[in-house]
N, C-alpha and C positions, 0 to 999 in steps of 0.2 A: 549361204546368201551371199552373192556379189556385189557389195553397198559399197566397195574401195574404189572402184571403177567409177561407180554412177555418183559418188557426192564428193566429187573433183572438182565442180565449179562452187565457188562461195555463193555464187547468188541464186541458186537453187537447192541451196544446204537445208534450211527450213521443212521445203515441202518436200523435200524426195526422202527427208527424214522422217515425214509423219505419219508414211503408212507402216513404217518398220516399227516405230513405236508404236503407233496402235496395237499392229498385230500382238508386239509382246504384251502390252496391259492389257489387250482383249483376253489371250491366253491364260495372263493371271488371274482373271475374273472367273474364267472355266476352272481354273487349277480350286479356287474358291467353292466354286459350287458344287464341286466333286467331293470337295474337301468336305462340307456342311451336309451334301447325303451319307456319306460314310460316316462322319460320325453319328447324326441320328440315326443312322441303321446301327451302327454302333450300341448307341444306348438302350436302345431296345432288347438286344439280347446281352446286357453285360450282364445280368443277375444271372443267368443260365451258364455262359461263360467264366463267372466269376466260380462258379458252382463246380461245373468240370472240370475247371484247373485246379480247384480244391481237392479232388477227386483224386487229378491226374496224379499229383504231387505226394498226395497220401498212400496211394494204393502203392502194393509192393509189387516191384518189377522182378518179371523171371529172369533169374539171373544163374549163372554157373557158381558152382561152389567156390570155384579161383576168383572170380568177380566180386562174392559176398566179402571176400576174406580181403579184398584192396581197398586200401584206405580211400573216403570219398573226399572227394576233391572241394575243396573251401567255395563256398559260394561268392560270386561276382555279378552282381545282379545289378547292373546301370544299365538304365534304357536309353541310351545314346552311346551311336558308336564314335570311335576315335577320330578323330580329325586328323585326315595325313598330312594336309596342310598345316598345322598349327605352327607358328612363329613366336619368338620372343618370349617375354616375362619371363628369364634367366633370374633375374635379380627379384622378383615375387616368389617364383619357385624355389630358391635360395631360401626364402625368409620364411616361406610355408614348410619346409622339410625342416628348417630348426624349430617352428613350433610343434611340430608333433613328434609327440613321444611316444613310440612303438609299446604295446602293453600294457599304460599307464592309464587312466582316466584323464581324457583332454578333450578341452572346447575349444574350437577355433571358428572367428568369424569371417568369409569370404566376403569383403563391402566394395559395391562397385554399380554405379547408376546403369538402365539400361543401356545395352547396347557396348559395353566394354569386352564383354566375352567372359563373363563369371564363370556360365556354366562348362564351354570349351576349358578353362583353364583347370577346372576342378577335374573334367573327366580324364585331361591332359594326365593328371596330378596323381589320381588312382591308379589309372593305368601304368605310367613309372612306377607306382608303388607295386604293383603286381608282378612289374617285372624284375624287380631286386627279391619281393617277397612273395613270391605265388601262392602262399598257404594263407595270406590275409586276407579273410571277410571282409567285404565290401557290400555294403545295401546303399541304393538311393531308392529317395523318396521323395517325388515332387508334390506338388502342389494338391492336388487331386487326390493324391493318395494316402494323405495325412489323417483326416478325422473321416468317421462312416458316416454318411449320411443316418441324419433323425427320424426321417419320415419310415414310414411303411414297409416300402420298399428294403431288400437285403445290403447291407454295404457292398460298398462296391469293392471291387478285386486287381483293380488295374495295374498295381505295382509289379515291378521285377520279382520283391518278395514272395508275393502271391497273397499280400493281406493289405489292410491298413496299417500305419506306423503306430499309433494308440492300441490296435492287435497287435502287434510285432514287438511292442514293448513289453507286453505282458510276459513273454515268453525270456530265456535266460540266453545270455549271449555270451559269448570270449570277451575278454576284454582286450585282445588284439582287435578287436572285430572293428571297422573302420562305417560309420552312420554319418551317409550324405543328408542333407535337409533341405530339401529347394522350393520354398512358400511361394515363390516369384513377391507380388506386388501385396501378399494379403498376409503379411507376417501377424500382424495384429488380429486378424481374423481368425485366423486357423491355431497360432501357435499361444496366443495370451487368454484366448475365449476359455471360460471354464467349460467342462464337460463332466461327464456323471464319472469320469474318474479321474477328472483334474485339469489342471492347465497342461497341456504339452511341454509348454517351456519347463514345468517344475520336474516333468519325466523326463525330459533330457538330463536338466540337470543330474539328475541319477543313475543316469546310465553308466557300466562299466568302463565301456569302452571311449572310442575316441568319436565325436560328434562334430563334423563339419555343417555348417550351415550357411546357405547363400542369402544374400539381402542388400537391398539398395540403402539402408539406412547405418551409418556408423552409431546411432545409438540402439539402433533394433541389435546390432553384432554384439554393443555392451553388455546387454539384458543375458544373454548366454555366455560368452567368452570372455569379458570384461576387457579392457583397454589393452590389457599386453598381450591379447592373444587376438588381435585383430588382423588380416592381412586385406590392406587397402589395395583394391586395383583400379588403376587411371586408365588413361589412353594408351594406347601404343608408344613404343617410341618411334622415331623416324623409319631406322633401318630395318626395325621388324613390320613396319607398315609396310615400306616401299616389297617386301618379301612376300608380303600377304597379297597386295596386288596384283602383283608380278605373278604370282604362283596359281590368281585365278584368272588370267587373263588370255582369252583365248589366242589363236596364231597372228589374226588380223590387228588385235588391240596391241601387240608387243611394241614398246617403244623405248627411247632411252631411259637410263635411271634419273635423270634430270627430271624429265617431262612426269614421269611415273611419281617422283617425290614432290612434284609440285601439287599432283592430283590430290594426294594422301595429306599433305598439309594444307587443302582447300577443304576436304572433310575431316578438320580436327584430326586427324590420326585415331576415329572411331570407328573400331571394328566392323558394326554394323553396316555405318556409309558406304566403308571401302568396299565390302561385300556388295552393298548394293550397285555400288556402282561397276564393279565387274560386272555384275549379272547383264545390265542395261548395255554395256559396250558390247557384251558376246553376242546379247540377242538382237541387236539393232546393227552389229558390222562397224560401228563407229570407230576411229581412232584416237588414238588419246588427245592431239593437238584440235583434232575438232571436236571432243567433249570439253575441254577447257576454253575455246573458242567461243560454245555455247553455252557455257555456265557463267563466262565472265560478260556474257552482251545479253544473253535472253533469262528474264527471271522466269521466263516458263519450265526452264530445266531444274530450277532451284526448286518450284514449287514441286515437283516428284521425287528430288531425290532425297530427300531425309526424312522418309516414311519409313516403316519399320520393315524386316525381312518378309513380314506375314502377306502375303498376296491383299488381303484385303486392306489393306492399308495403300494400293496401290491401282485409284478410279480410274475412270476412262480418261484420257487427257482432256477432252474438251470439256469438261467440270472445271478444269484447273483455273485457265486466266482466259482472258480476251487479249486481242495481238498490243492492247492499250499498255500490260502492264501491271493490270491489277485484276484479282479474281472479279466473274462475273458471279456475283452474289445473287442475281434473281436468276439464273440458270439452277448455281447452286443449291439455292433454298428451293427450289422446284424437286430437284432429286435426292436431296440429303434435308429433310425439313428439321430432324433432330440436332444434327451438324450444324444448322444454319441456326438454329434455337439458340447452340451453345456460346457459337462465335458471337450472338446480337447480344447474350448473357454478358461475354467478355468485354465487348465493347461498354457497353455499360457500365462495367464496374473498373473502365481506366486502362484495359487493355495491357498492364503490366501484373507480370507474378502472379496469377489468379490461383488462390487454392483448390483443388479439383473437389475438396468437399462442398463448395458452395456449387459447382457445377452439376454434380451426381444427381441431380432430381429424377432422374429417369432409373428404371431395371438396371441393376449391376450390369450385367453383362450386357445391354444395349447400350450403356455408356463408354462401356469398355470400347466396343465396335465403333462408336462414335468418334472417341477421342481417334482411335486407329486412321481412322477417314478422313478428322482433320490433320493429324502428323502428314499423313499422305500428300497431302495438299500443302504442306508446309505454311497453312494458316495456322497452323496452334504447333509450338516447338515447349517441349517437355523440359526446363529447366533443373528442375530436382525434382526428390519424391514429393510427388502428390502437388507440384505446382506448374504450369503451363503459363505459357505467353503467347498473344496474338503477335503475327505476323505484320509487322509496320505496314505491307501493300493491304493485308486484308483488312486492317484496321481503318487506313484511308479510305479504301472501298466504301464498308460501310458507313462512315462518316460522309461521306457525296452523297450515300444514298437518303441518309436518314435527314442532312441539314441542305439538303438541293430541294429543287421544286419536285414535287412528287404528284406525276399524272393522277388520273382519276381512276386509271384500271388500278392501281395500287392501293385504292381501298381496303381493300380485303388483305391485302400485305400490312397493311399500318396499323389496322386492327390487332392482327396478329401478332406485331411487335408491342401492342401496348400490351397484351395477354402477356406477353414472356415478360417486359419491362417488369408489370406488378409481380410474378413470380421471382424475378431478379430482386427486386426491392423485400418483399418476404423474407426469401432466403438470406438475401445480406445480414438483415435486420436478425435473423437467427443465428446466424455463425461470428457475428459481431463480439470481437474478445469481448469477456467480460469486465469487471473494475480491477481485477488483480492482474490483468496481464499488463506488461510494458509493450509489446509488440503492436503498434495501433498506428502505427504513421502510413503504412499499404492504404488502412481500411478509412484512415483518415482523407488520402489524396482522395479513393474510388467514394468517398459521399459527398464529393464536391461536381459528381459526373453526374449523380442522380437526378438530375432536373432538366431531363430531353423531355419529359412528358408529364401530361398533368397529375399534382399527386394530389387534387381534391377527390379523394376516394377511401372510404373510412380503413380500408384495410392498410393502405399505403401511409394514412397518416397516422395511423396506430403505430406501423414498422419504423418511419423515420422517427415518432414520439422514441419508441425504446431506442434506438441508436443516441440519441441526443441523452435519453437517459442513461445507458451504460457510461456515455461519455460524463456525463455529471460526477457519477459516483465514483470513476477513475480523479478525477481532478480532485474531489470530495477528501478521497484517500490518500491524496497527495497533498493534501493541506490548503489545497489552491480555493477558496471558497469563494471566492468573485467570479472564477472562470465556471465555477459546477452551480452557483446561482446563475448567470450566464447560459449554460446546455440546460438547466433547468428549466429555464422560462422559455428555451426554444422548443424543449419538450411538451411543454404546456399549451404552447400557442401552436402548436402541430397537432395535438392531440382533436379530434372531429367533437364536435358538440353536440349532446351532451357527452361528458367524459364516460369512456367503459368502464365499470365497475371491476374489471379487471386490472385497470392501470391506476386507479387513484393511488398508488404509491408516488406516482410521479407528482402528483400537487402535495402529496406529504413531503417529499422530498424538497420541494422548494420551499414549503414552509417553513421547514425544519432548516435548510439553510440562511431563509430570512432571519429566523431567529439566533442562528450562529453569528451573523453579520451585525446585528443589535438593531436592525429594521422591525420592532417590535409593533411601530402604527400599522405595517404594512401585515405581518402576522396577522394582528387582530383584524383585520381588514379578508384577508385570506382563510382566515376559520367561518370566519360569518359566509364567505363564497360557497365554503367546500359543502360540494354537493352530499345531501343524506344519503346515508348506506347503514341499512340494515343487520351487514356482520358484526357480531358483537367487538373481534378485532379493531375493525375502525373506529367504533364509538368510543372504543377505549382509546384508542390513539388521540381522537380528538378532545377528550378529556383532560388527558395527558397535557396536551399543548396547549391547551386553555390554562391550566394548573402552571405552566410553563410561563407562560405571560404574567398570569396572575404575580407568581414569584419575581418575574424580574420585573415587573411595574411595583413591588412593593407597597401596591395601596393595602388597603383592609386590614391595617397591622396583621399581614401574612395569613390572618386567620381563613381567609376561603381560599387560599393557594391549600393549605394544610389539610382542609375538609375533604377536598377532588382529590388528593393525592392520596390521603387516607382510604376513601371510597374506589380509587383504582386499583389502591393495593388489594382492597378486598377481595376484590372483581377477578382479580387476574387469579389470587390464590385460592377460589371458588370456582375457578371456571379449569376445564381440561385444556386451555389452552397453553401456549410454548413457555417451557419454564425460564428461557433466558428473558422475554417477555417479562416475567413475572417478577426476577429478580432485580429487573431496570427499574419497575414499580416500587421497590424495595427501597433500592437506591435512591431512587428520587424523593421515596418520602423520607430518609435519611437526611436529605439534603435542606429537603424544607424545615426539619425541626431545628437543624445547625442556622438558618437563616432566622428561625424562631428564637434562636438562642438556648433552645434544650438541649445542649450537648452530651448530656449521658445517653438522653435517647437517641439522639442522632447518631452516635457511635456505635449504640449497640445495632440499629437498623443496617449502617453500613456496614458492620461485621458480616451481618448476616450475608448480605448482597455480596459481599467480598468470600465469602466462604465457598457459597453458592456456587458463583463464577470461577473460582478456582479448582472445585471440583468436576464442575459440569464442562467448562470451557478450557480449563488449564490456566498456569502461571503467566503464560504469555501472551494471551488474547487482549485484544484490546480493550473489554468490557471490565477483567478483572484489571488492567493495570488503571481507567478511569476510577474503580472502586479503591484502590492503594492513592489514588490521588485525593479522593473526597476525604479519606480519613485521615490521612496528612493534614488538610483543611481544618477539619473537627479538633485535631490533636491541637495543633497550633492556637487555635482559639478557647480551647480549656486548658491551655498552659501545660502540657505535655509536650514539649519542645525535643526532646531526644527520642522519642516513639515517632511524633511528626516525622522529624527528619529522616529516622530509618523507612519510614513508609514512602516518603516522596522521593526518596533517593531510589529505590525500586521501581519508581512509576517511570523518573527519569531513565532509568538504564534499561527498562521494557520501550518504553518508548521512541527512545533512539535506534533500537535494534530492529523494532518492530516499523513504526513510521518515519524517522530519517530525525536528523538532529533541529531541522528548522522547521519542523512541523508545526502548526498551532497548538495540537494538544500538549506536546514536548516543550514547545515556549511556557506554555500555562503553567505545567507543572514546576520548570525553572523556575518562576515568577513565585510560586508558592514556596519554593526552597529558600529564594532572596528575602523572604518576609518572617519566616522561619530563623534564618539567620540574624538578621535584623533582630526581631527581638532576644535574641541572646547574645548580640555584638558586645564587647567590652571595649577595644580597642579600635583607632583608626585604623586600620589596617583590617579590622572585620567590617567596618563599613564601608571601605573601598571595595572588598571583595563583593559583598551586597548588592553595593550599586552598578560594577561591571556588569554582573548577573542581571540586574534589573535593566539596566540599558541597552544592553543589545539585546533581551527578549522585547523588550518594548518596539524595540525601533523594526524588528523583524515582522514583529505583530503589526505592527500600524502599517506597513506597506500590503502583509495579508488581508486583515480586514478593514481598520480605517485610523486615521489620527483621531477620530474622536469616539471610536468606539468604547465603550463602556470601561473595558478591559483595560485599555492602553491608557485611558483618564486614569484609572485607578494606578496605574505605574505613574504617574506622574504626581498622585497623592503621595503615593508611596516615597518617592525621594525627594520631595519636602519635608517628609517627617524626618528622612536621615539628615537634610540639611539641618535640621531643628536639634537633632541629636547631637550633630559635628560644632554645634554654635554658629552657624552661620544663619542668621535670624532673617537676614533680608532676602537672601536666597529664596528661603523658606517660606517667607512671606507672600513675595513673588510668583511662586511655585504655587502657593494653596489659592492665591486671588485668579490666578488664571484656571485651573482645575474648577475650583469654587463656580466661577462666568461658564464654564463650557458644562458644568453638570447641570447648571441650571436652563440650560438650552438642550439638555437633552433629549432620547428618544423615547422618553415615558409619556404617557398621558399627562401625568402632574408632575413636570421637570421639579419644580420650586419646591416641592415638600418629599421628595423620592429621599429614601434613606441613604443613599450614596450625597445627594446635595447636601444631607442636615451632617453626615462624617466630615465633608468641608469645613461646615460651618463649625463644629465642636474644633477641627483641628485648628483652624482662624483664630478660634478666641484662645485654646491653648498659648498658640505661637505669641497673640499679642501679650498674653499675661508672662510670658517671658522675656518679651522684647520691650513692652511699654507698661507692664503694670495692670494691679486689679483694676483700677479706674477705666482705665481704656478697654480691657475684657470682659467688664461686666453687661452691656447689652447683649454682646454675642454670646455668652455663655449665657445669659437668662434668655435667649430664643433658643438656643441649640437644646436645654434642658425642656422647654414646653413643646417644641416643636417634635422632639423626641418622642416625648411622652404621648404626644395626641396620636402620633402615625404606629410607634411602635407597639402602643400597649392599651389596655382600658380606660387609665388614668385616674384609678382608685390608688393606687400607689401602698397597696396593703398585698399580704398574702404572698403570692407567687406573680402577680401581674407585673412584671419588673422584664424587660429586656436587658440582655447585658451592655448594650449600645446607651439606652439610657440612662442603666446605672452608672455610664463612665461619664455623660456630662452631667449628672447630680453629683459623683464625686468632686469633679471639676469646680462646679457652682459653688460646693461648701468650702473649696479654697479660697475662691474668690471674694467670696463673702466676709471670709474671715479674714482676707487681706484688707477688706474694706472695713473691718472693725467691726462687723456687725457679728460676733462671737456668737450669740447665743440661735441665730437660726442656721449660722454654718454647721453649728455642734449638731442642731436638728437634723441637717442634709445629710452631715456625714453618718450619724448614727444609722440614720435611713439608707444612705447607700450600703455602708458595711452590712445589714441585716439582709437588705436586698440580694447583695451579694454572694452572702454565703447560703441563700436558699436558692437563688439560680446556678450559683456555679459551684457552691460545693465550701467546705472551709479550706481545702489546699490549694484553693487558685491562687496565681500570685496578685490580681485582684483585689482580692480580699485580704492578703496582708499589704498592700499599698491602702486600703482605705482605713485598716487597721492603726499602721505609723503614722498617717494623716488627722485621725481623730487625735492620737494623743498630740500632736503639735497643735490642734486647733484647741486640746483644752490647756496645754501651757499657757496660750497665749491670753488665758482669762484665769490664772491662778489663784486662788484666794489669798487675801491680806494675812488672815492668822494662821499662826505658823505651825498648829497641830492639824489643821484643815489641810493645808498645803503640802505638808508633808506627805499625808496622805494620800494626795491626790498625785503627788510627784511620781510616790510608788505603782497608782496605779497607771500612770502614764507611761513610766519605765517599764510595765510589764508587758504594756500594749507594744512597747518599740521593740523590744525582747522575743515575743512570740512573734512578731513579723520578719525582724532581722533573721530569725531561726529558719524561716519558712522562704524568706528569698533567697538567703544563702544556699539554702539545700537544691531551690530551683535554677538562679541564676549563676551562683558563686561568689566569691568575698568582693569582688571588685566591679561587678556590674552597676549602672548608675542606681537604680533601683535600690539595690542593697546601700549602695554610700548615699543614698536620698534618705533612707530609713537609721543607717550609721548617724549621719548628719543630725536627725530628730533628737536621735539618742542621745547624742554629746549636748546638743541646746539643754534638756532636760536634766542634765548631769548638772551643766553650768547653775542651772536655779539654784541648785543645791550651798552656793556658797564656797567657801573654801573648802569644803568634806568634798566636793564633787567638782571641781573644778581641775583638780590633776589628772583626775580620771578624764573629762572633758577635752582637755587640752592632747593626753594622746590620742584619743580617736580623731582630734580634729587634725593632728598631726600625719595619721593613719589616711585621713580621707584626702587629705593634699597631695599625698604623697601619691596615692591611686589615681587620681584627676589626672596630676603632672604627667606620670608617667602612660597613662593610656590617651589622651585623650591632648595631652600637650599643655606646656604653658600660657598658652592666651588662648584657652578655652571658657568661657564663662565661666563655669562652675568651678573651673580650678582657681580662678581668679577670685572667686566667691567664699571659696574653702580657703584660700591662702588670708583673706582677710579675716575672717571665723579665728584662724588659727593665730594671728597675728592680736586679736583683742582677746583669745584665750590665754598667750602669754604674759600680755602684759596686766593680766587681771590677776594673773599665780604669782608675779614675780616684777617688782618696779625696775627691777636691775635690766629688764628684759626691752625698757620702754624704746630704746634708738632701735632696737631692732625689730619690734612692734611696729615703729613707724614707718620703716623701710617697706617695711612686706606691704604694709598699708598702702605707701605712695606707690608701689611697685603695680598691687590691684588698681589702682585706681589709673595709672599711667597706663596699663593694658586695657581697661575698658578704654579707653578714649582712644588706643589707637586703633580698635578693631571697630568700636562702632561712630567714633567721633566725639570732640569735646560736647556737643549740644545733645546727644542722645539720652534718652531716658535714664538708661543702665549707667551710663559716666556720669550723669548730675548724683543719681542716688547714691552711688557707691563715694563719691567727692562731700553728700551728707552724713554719710557713715560715719567718714574720716573725719568729720568735725565733730561729730556727737563720742566719737573715742577720743579725741584730743581734749574737748572738755571733760570728760570721765575720769579720763587720764592724765591729769597734766606733768610738766614735766617735774621731775622726782628731784 
């Protein structure tokens, strides 16, 4: 074709080339048509040809005796001719020859994207092997040669080996054999699909020779070969690319090496693109400079160059672009409707890196052809395996059509686009990542593009709601409950009205999140509006949430929640519904029993749930870790601190790995650990560790939940108790009052009498008794006891009608009454507290031992005057103290504040025996003082109190200790004055007691 002379003028270059390019592209389509006809004819005769081929292979050929004795030539069944123009890849060949071990079992993966020349590379490799080792058998199987058809037709035998790979593997072959497997882009479909004989991938692993698999994905290559046996092909180097293009150019297109290098760099050294440029130049008669000029100035050339070598990817030029530089979407959609549909889908999804699985809503073969057409027009680029990007020019053209003024004649097109848009939304919601996937950024950006059309259609509303629901689940898994609730509300508000039954889970999750965030009034409202559903699982879920609400409200003495949880548990256990939900009901029942104060029963139920979850779900499942968390809670309340600490350590470790160190559930477990550590804390360093853990967890939770969430407020209440234990009464009072004020405005229906509010009332009463005496604490202690009895029990004060919190207030009330001189009612109440605690908590609970020692102390305050009766009473008192001391020492150790309190009460009783017991009392006082001083410091109130008691005991034991005792008393008073002030109740009390000491023990 004499084109060179006719293309001399730059002004007529495009028009003069048009006919030549058109001829080239039309000829390509003619070749496609012939190819399709040939394939159809081959399909019809395939089974016959296969049978004939097998017969030819199996039939004995007439040969002479000499020929029969000749050793048969090794098989070399490679369905591709060797490329005489092969260039480059020297480094890759060196790597591949290094991996290949002749005569041994080897697995090699050759990895590269489409168009990099994997097939040509391996063909050249096996031919080079044949050159150096002619006896090495080589068998090559393509995608169509791997698995037999599962239909009624006979299996195809189109492979060079004369049979399918799965059939070929059934035969024995030499370990020297090289097996090449080329599944194309169907690696998963062909090699990982289960067949009657098992997965081909597994069978290839068992093959005794060398297997070379060609794949586009490194991950797929690793499945067979492992990371060390992967030979990854990239684009050609510059020198080889120049050689490839130069060797394939006709005489009219030859040019300088620099110009050829410029072209291959424009093609990014991709072999497929280089060969396509060579074919275009040869067929049109274009020169290299002309090609570069057109390529750099005309988008039309770009739109046609980056298709595959398959002629079907090179459609007629009139459908590619118009003169203005954007593709003619109207012409394109008329002639390639399916391809246009995929383009519009890509537009709606943002036009960036669209996963192929979203676009493949058609027949598989039709989709492949459609994608080839799109790539041929360069409107869709294959970025990596199963990912496509719309060309910016195509994206711009589609946007102009959709956002510009549409003529009336486009009405049908608009309706068609609406249908396409609906398909996009539904498909997008189906493939949207589930809650466990972290790869969400692209999907979220695409979600913002789905507002081009009306969403007021039930299927679309449901689809968008499903997306929001998945996002809500993701945020909830990450512990971002506020974001999760925001997404849940979007999902709820997007759903059509009435809500489809299959999407009630969206409403359930919204209610569950409201509960987690402490919005209990909103939970009540949402439950009342929850649509009726006859499915048993939904009914049970609603019952459970109602019971959870009752549980959080703390109303009706927890009895209502206990009854509902028992009913739900019974229903789950007696139905064929899921085992995890049944175990959830057991765990729920255990938790409500814990709140009811029935720790032994609660422990039994939660252990059942933990055992079942551990066996069914595994030790690291989130539900199993929840059971461990609940068991730790129960153990702490039941006084079994070592066991509780062991459980909570396991829960924290598991939650940190599974959920993260800052997840709300992890932080809640850390709070439980802090409470257990506080219960057993002895020294100030223990309080430091506890408070640090508590402050860090509560600060993070306040950002995740809210500053007034009941859990965060409970942390402040715990800190107030730590301040009390440290002897920092002012700070403790400030925290307690703030906590009480917040709880009185809490999220419950009746916050003023909620159990947590009453907990603050009790703690404040306890603090005031320490700081200002029993007279100041009288009213609050009476209120705490009365309201706790009313809310937590039936008020009979008999049998087992007690609650541990109510018994704590009863115990405290007895101490206050004793301090007010009302010894008889105090003794009655401490007796009742001791009996109730034994009944509810068991005989070995630490609270039982505390009531025991306080009963002895209250008895001491009203000792009879007659010596015989006095001695007998002291014996009984000491018996109570010794029994309590033994139990508290076993639980807490010898230097815990509870143990030292009991030891102090015992010393006071010893002191009452006169000279006979004062020596022993003085020894105990000295032991107590040293323990307080060592663990809590010289200026702790309990240290100062024990110091004054030791001083008095020393003076009572010996007049010679008068000066030393006076010094210790003055130091004690000065200490109270220093930490509380000269006018504080404790300071004044200390000085009054010092005056009594001086009057009782004057100067010798």
